[in-house]
N, C-alpha and C positions, 0 to 999 in steps of 0.2 A: 165050894171049890175056890181056891185061892187065886186071885188075879195076879197076872204078871205085870208089874208096874213098868217094867222096862220095854214092853212090847210097843206101846204108843210112841215112846221116845225113839225107838229104833225105826218104826214105820215113818215117822216124821223126817228122820235123817235120810232114809232111803228116798222119800219123795223129794226132799230138798236137793239131794244129789242129782236126781233125774232132771229136776227143773233147771239147774244151772250147768249141767254137763251134757248137752246134746251130743249125739254121735258126730264125730268130725273125721275128715279124711286125714291120712298120715301127712300129706303134703302141707296142709295148713297148720298142723301142729308145730311144724318146724320153720314156718315162714319167717324170715327176718328182712324187714324193709331196709332199703338203703338209708344211711344216716341222714341224707338230705331230704328224704321223702317222709320222714316221721319225726315229730318233735313234741316236747312237753315243756310247759312254762307256767309259772304262777302269774305272769304279767299279761300275756296275750299271745296270739298265734295268727299267722297268715298262711293260707294254702292256696296256690294258684298254679297256672300252667306254664310259667316261664320263670327261671331263677331271678332275672333282673326285675320283673314285676313284683315278685315276692319280696325282694330286697327293698323296693320302694315302699311297700306297705309296712315292712318291719322297721324301717327308718322312722316312719311316722309314729309307730308305737314307742320307739326309742326316744322320740322328742316329747313324749307325754300325750300324744294324740290318742283318740279312742278308736274303736273298731270301724267306725264310719270313715274317719280320716284315713285309716289304713286301706279300707276298701276302695275309696275314691282314688287314692294314689296308685293303687294296684291296677285299677281299671284304666286310668289314663296311660299307665306304663304299658299295659297289654295292647293298647291301641297303637303303640309304637313298635314293640318288639315281636308281636305276633300278628302281623297285618293280614295273614291269610284267614284268620278267625274273627278278628274284631277290628274296629276302627271308629273314628269320630263320625263317620257317615253311617253308622250301624244302629242297632236297637239294643235296648237294655231292659231287664226286669230285675227288681231287687226286693228282698224282704228283710226287715230289721227288727230285732228285739231290743228295746230300750232298757236302760238300767232299772227303771221302775216296773218292768215286766210288760209294758204295752208293746203290741206288735203293730208295725207299720209296713206299708208296701209302696213301691214306686213303679209306675208303668210308663216307660219311655221307649216304647217300641216304634218302629217306623210306621208311617201313616200315608194313606192316599189323600191328596188334596181334596177339598170339599167339592170341587167341580169335576172330579174324575169320573169318567164314564168308560167302563171296561169294554163296552161294545164298540166304541169309536176310537178309543185310545190306541196308540201305537203298540205293537206287540214285539216281543223278543225274548230269547233265552238269556241274554245278557245285554249290556249296553245302557244307554241313557233312558230308553223306554221303561226300564225296570226300576228306576230310582224313585223311591218315595221320600217323604220328609224324614230326615234323620233324627234320632232321639238320644244318642249316647251323651252328648254334651249337656243337654237339658237334664237328663237323668242324674248324671254324676254331680252336677252343680246343685241340683235340688237336694240330693242326699246330704251334701256337705253343708249347705245353707241351713237346712232344718235340723240336722242331727250331729254335725261335726263340730270340732272345737278349734281347728287350725285354719289359718288363712288359705285361700285358694292358691295363692302364689307359692306358698310353702308346700302344699300337697302336690302341686304339679311340677315342682322342681326336678324330681328324678326323671319324669317322662321327657321334659324339655332337654335335659342333659343327654339322655339316651338318643334322642333324635338328632341333637346338634353335634355330639361327639362321635356318634355311631356305636355300633355293637356288633359282635360276631354272630352271624346267622347260625342258628342251631340246625342240626341235620334234619329234624322233622319239618321245620319251617322251609328249608331249602327244597325238600322233596315235594312239599305241598305246592309251592310256587311253581316249581318245574312242571308239575302235573297239569297246570292250567296255562302253560306258556302260550298256546295258540289263542287263548282269549286275551291275555295280557298284551300281546303284541299288536292287537287291533286298535288300541286307544292311546293317543299321544301322551297324555299325562301319566298313564300307567307304565308305558315304555320308559318314560323319563325317570320314574322313581323306583321301579322294581325289575328293570332289565338293564344290563350293562351296555356299554357302547357297541358291543358286538351282538346285541339283542339276545344275549343268553342270560338266564336267571342266575342269581347269586348262588354260589356253592356254599356248602357248610364250612364255617370258619371264616369266610370272607366278611369284610366289614361293610355294613350298610349305614351310610350317613344320609340323614333326611333333613336338610337345612330348611326347606320350605315348610315341612311339617313342624319343625321347631318354632318357626316364626308364627305359624297358626296357633300353636299351643301358648306361646308367649302372649299373644293378643287376648286369648281366653283368660289366661292367668291374670292379666292386667284389668280387663274390662268385664270379665264374667261371661255368662251365657249370651248376653246381648251382642257381644263381639262376633259370635258365630251366627246368630239368627237374624240380627238387624244391622250390624255394622258392615265394615268393608268386606269381611269374609262372606257374610250373607249375600251381599250384592254380587260378589264374584261367583258364588255357588249358583245363584239364580241365573245369572247371565250365561254361564256355561251350560246349564240345563236347558234353557230356552234356545240357545244357539244350536243345540245338537239333538233336537227332537224330543226332549224330555217334557214332563207334564206339569211341573209346579213352578210357581212364580215367587218373586221376592216377598210379595204379600202373604202367600201361603206359608213360606218359611218363617216369617216374622210372627205368624199366628200360632206356631207350634208350641205346645206346653207338655211338660212331663206331668203326669196325673198321679193322684193318690190311688193306688191299686185297690181293687176289691179283694178282701181277704176271705179265705175259706179255712175251715178247720174240721178236724175229726179227732178221735182218740184211737190210740193203738196200744193195747195191753198196759194201760195206766199212764201212758204218755200223751200229751196234747201235741197234735201235729198241725202246723200252720203252713198254708200255701197260698198261691195267688190264683184268682179266677181268670177267665178269658181276658186278654188274648193269650195268657199262659195256659198250660195244661195241668194246672194244679188239681182240677176236679178229677181227672183221670188218675192221677197219682194217688189221691186220697181214696178213690174207689178201689184201686188195687189193694191198698192197705186194709180197707174194710173187708174185702174178700179174703185176704190172707189171714185176718184175725179169726175167721171162722174155723180155722184148722190148727191143730196143736203142733205147729212147726218146730217147737223146741224139742219135741220127742222124735222127730222124723230122722230117718237116715238121709244121707246126701241125695240119693236117688228120689226118695219120697218128697224131700224139700224141693228139688228141682222140678219135679212133675207138678206139684201144687202151685209153685210160683208161676210156671208157664200157664197153667189154667187160669189163674187169677189175672195175669197179664192179658191173656187172649180175650177173656170176657170183657175186661175194662176197655181194651182197644176197640172192641166192636161198638162201644158207645161213643166213640169220638164224634160222630156226626150229631149226637144229641146234646152237645154242649151249647145250650141256648139259655137265655136269661131265665126262662120259666121252668127249666128242667135241671139246671145244675144242682139245685138243692136236693133233688131226688137222687142224682148220681152219687152224691157224697153221703147219703143217709145210710145208717146201719140197717134199716128195714129193707132197703133195696138190695144191699149186699147179702142179707140172709135169704132173700128170695132167689138170688142168682146162685148162691153157694151150692145148691143141689147139683149144678152142672159142673162143679169142680171134681172131676174124677181123676184119681192117680193113674188109672189105666186109660189108654187111648181107645179109639174106636177100632174094633176088630177088622173092619173093612179097609182100614188104612194099611198101606204097605209098611212092613217092618224093616225094609231095606234102607240104609243110609243114602241120602241124596248125594250123589257124587258128580255134580255138574262141573266142578272145578271153579265155579264163580266165587269171588270173595264178597264180603259185606263191606260196603263203603265205610271209609274211616269217619264219615260225618264231618260236622263243622261246629262252630261256636266255641266259646271259652267260658269257664266258670271259676269264681273265686269265693272263698269263705274266710271270714275273719272273726275274731273274738277278743275281748279284753277282760281285765280283772274286775270290772264293774258288772259283768254279766251281759254286756252288750254283745250281740251277734249279728253278722251280716252274711246273707247268701245272695250273690249277685251274678247274673249271667248276661254276657254280651254276645252279639252275633252280627255277622254280615250276611247270613244265609249260607249259600254254598261257598266253597273256597274262593276267596277274593271277591265275594259278593257279586256286584254288577259287572266287575271288571274295569270300572271307570274310576279314575282319579283326576280331579281338576288341576290343570297346570297352574303352578303358583301356590297351591294349598297343601298338597302332599298326602292326602288320605283317601282311602277307598270308600265308596258308597255301597250300602247293602243292596241286595236284589230283593225287591218287594212287589213291583207291579208287572204288568205285561203278560200275565198268564204263565209265568215261568214255573218254578218249583212250588210257589204258593198258588192257591186257587184264585180265581178272579175276585177282585175286591170292589166294594162300593165306595162312592165318594165319602171322604171323611173317616173311613174305616181303618182300624189299626190291624197290622199284620198279626195273625195268630200263628203260634208255633208250639212245638213240644217243650219249649223252655219250662223248667219247673224247679225254681229255687225253693227250698223247704227249711223250716225251723222246727225243732222239737223241744218241748219243755216238760217238766214234771213237777207237779205241786207248785207251779208258778216260778220255778227255778230253771235256769238255762240248762239245756242238755246237749243239743247238737244243731249245727248248721251245715247244710250240704246242698249240692246241686251237681249238674253234669253237663258235659258237651257231648255231641254225637247225634244230632237230629232226632229221629223218632225213637232212638234208644235211650234218650234222656230219662223219661219217667221210670223205665224198667231198671235202669242202673241205680237210680235213687232208692227205689223200694227194695232192691236187692241188698244194698248196704244197710238200710235201716233194719231189715230182718236179720241180717248177719250179726249186727250188734245186739239187738234186743232179744231175738229168738235163739240165736246160735251162740251168744255170749262171746263173740270174737272181739279181740282188740281192734280199735278203729282201723289202724293201718292194714291189718290182716283182712278185715271186712271189705275195705276198698280194693284190695288186691284179689280177693277170691273170685273164682270164675262165675259167670252169669249165664242166664238163659234169656231168650227173647222170642216173642211170637212173630213169625214171618207170614207172608202170603201163603195161601193154599194149606192153611192149618199145619204149618211146619214149625217145629221147635228148633231154633238155633241154639247151639251149645258151644261155649267158648272152650277151645282145646289148644290154646297157644302153648308153646313149649315152656315147661317149668311151672306155670301157674294155671293151667287149664284143668278141666274136668278129667278125672282119672278114667281110663278106658272102660272099667267095669260099670261106672255110672252111666256113661253114654250107651253102652250095650243094654243096661237095664231099662233105659227109656225106650229104646227100640223094641225090646222084648215085650214091653207093655202095650205096644201098638201105636206109639207115637211115630209120626214121620219126623225123623231127626236129620238135621244137617249140621255137621261139625264145622266149626270155623277156626282154623289154626292160627290166623293172623292176630297179632297184638293190637290193642286199641280200637277194636271193632264193636265193643259192647258199651260204649259211653266211657268218658273219662271223668271220674269223680274227684272233687277236692272238698275236703270236709274238716270241721273242727268239732271237738267234743269236750264237755266239762266233766271232770272227775271230781265231784263235790266231796267225796270221802277223803281224798288226798289233797284237795284244794289246788288242783292244777288243771291246765287246759291242754288238750292234745290236738295235734294237727296231722293230717295225712294227705299226701299227694298221690295221685294215681300212678302206679309203677309202669303203666303202659305209655306214659307221656314223659315230657321233659321238665315238668314242674317240680316245685319244692314246697316244703312246709318249714316256716321259720318262726322263732321267737323274736321279741323286740330287739332291735339292733341300734347301737349308738351311731349317730351321723358321722 
């Protein structure tokens, strides 16, 4: 019998087509991002949550700076123009790929002073009792000193200019500040900087000038981190904290250090994935990816993909209390994922209601801000900054101009021990392949950060979506009481038949029609075949992605 030589060739072609062309919704096939929210460049890219902050980073690339110079400039600028989400009194986590392929991390999260005793310390949902030792200034200056190329004064110039000359408040920022007006009005410094003379918040388009913050930034630009932690600014911080029932001293502040972060890694379908250990949630993010890798997500329909993602997320989130020094290695292991994978069923439990939950509640918009940068040398940065809840502690010291994060006092974070650093869902991530750079990303949005990050990674690798489309695509998230949250915002949400399919399978589904409720991702990606770098900003926010910009 004569063999058909064409049959193996045809079979290989069919299999290849199946591999690279997973089923996609009609919506995402035609998605076109705004021109300001997607960019490609051979030189470098910055993606972040505010156009002015992105501009600051793009200018550094235009000056010949590297991805770290751009990230630090963007981070300082975000502390000025997005004060509801980030500030000099907040926390920071960053992961960096160096041009030689080495991966580094910086832990600059807020910290309880060594003498802190949660049992006897003052309590509060906001205010001075919640303020821990701030880390953003230490983190940004450490990044620049170790991996940057431009002087601190140059990198900080845009942020200083935005504070001194003012900027038009964006609608989102105006709405966030207005939503916490009752907290802001309680504290003299905060009233001075973020409420007008009639005690009303700034409206969208109104100009916010921050002269005291500009002076604080100038001092840091001139004398470095010591100006903030040991100099006049540090003395002023400590005096205000002590005078108003806070818990740390000038000595505590002077002793704060940004640390080299502990790195974690796994693989995902041939890519190396790099994240940060506690106090970040990198372990949970990597556990999700390991669970997802056990399923052929590239061949799934939208409904099958969403159901599998939800199950992986749900199982990983159950392990959040297990993030301890002696168990993190287990959480990120392939063996552990294979053991749990049997619990990932595309169908839900028959005992669960198939009716959509219609309480009318919305999902919180969350907090925090994220930026990603890359340059032509292959350097990548994923950096997340936060104040905790909107406007953090609600406190700004008069004469200094910045907000402090909420960390202590048993507020939204659990009680902390003396010297402990605040843990959070922050999860900046880098991906490489064969030692070459591939992607840097992270998200804002509280506990929706890890699920947003893994959703985008899977959309790019498994679903073969362009980066901007992957960032825009609708997501799922595991909520309390075994409920699947599904993003159904107008224009970019799950199609009705996908939502109905999840309900029909027995999952308890809650659709969420509001934008920006499933994390806000900012990402960069290397396209090595075409020798270009892509950037994407989340379309549910007001940020941008930009190429290098001449000063």
